[in-house]
N, C-alpha and C positions, 0 to 999 in steps of 0.2 A: 343309586338307589335313593328314592324319595320317601320320607317318613312324614306321615300325616297324623296329627293328633285329633281324635275325636272327643276329647275331654273338654268340657265347658263347665264354667261354674259362675254363679252370681258373685258380684263384688261383695266383700265383707260388709255386713251391716244391712244388706238388702235381702229381702226375702221374695219368694215367688207366690206367696200367699198361702201355701200349704204348711210352711214351717212357722214356728213361734218366732217372733222377733227376739234376737239375742240381747240379753241385758247382762253387762258385766257385774260380777259380785261386788258388794260394797268393799271399799278400801279399808285396810286396818287403820285404826285410830292412834296417832302418836300420843303416848303417855308422858314421856319425859326423855330427855337426852342427858347423858353423863359424860363429861370431859374426861379424856385420857391424859396421861402425863405429856404425851407427844403432841397434844393439840387436836387430836381427832375427837370424835364423839361416838358414843354408843347409844343408838336410838332404841327405845323400847316401845313396842306397839301392842295394843289389845286387838287381837284378830277377831273376825266376825263370828268365830265359834266360841269366843270367850277365853281362848288360850293367849299366851304371851309369846312374842317373838322379839328378837333383838338383831340389829346389824351394826357393824363397826365401820365407820368411815376411814379407819387407818388400815387395818389388815383385811378388811372385807369379811370377816367372819359373820355368818348368819346362823342364828340358833333358833330352833322352834321345836318344842316338844310340849306335851301336856304339863311337864314339870318345869319349864323355863320359868324362872322367877326374877324379880327386880335384883335379888342378891347375886344371882348368876351374872347378870349384866354389870353389876357394880364390881364384881370380882374381875370380869374381863376388863373393864375401864381402868382398874388399878395395875393391871399387869401388862396391857397392850403398849408397846413402845414404838409402834409404827405411826409416823406422821400422816396427816390426811392425804388421801389419794387425789391426784388432779382429776378433774371432771373432763370427759371427752369434749372435744371442741365441736 
């Protein structure tokens, strides 16, 4: 049995003239980084909608809500005991 696909698509980033060109949203802005006791960092970002988010380079926790505050990130930095994760090669 032979299967033939009839699906075709333009490469990402190219348009056929009828679609609007894709523009990625602006990246969040890094506000500050807080060290953990194990040597990792909790990064706090201001997102494009004005909210805050944070991520931990130790345990990998990512937090985002409309009520995420710097205090939340400070509490996480004070309690996270995971060392920094190795970056993929």
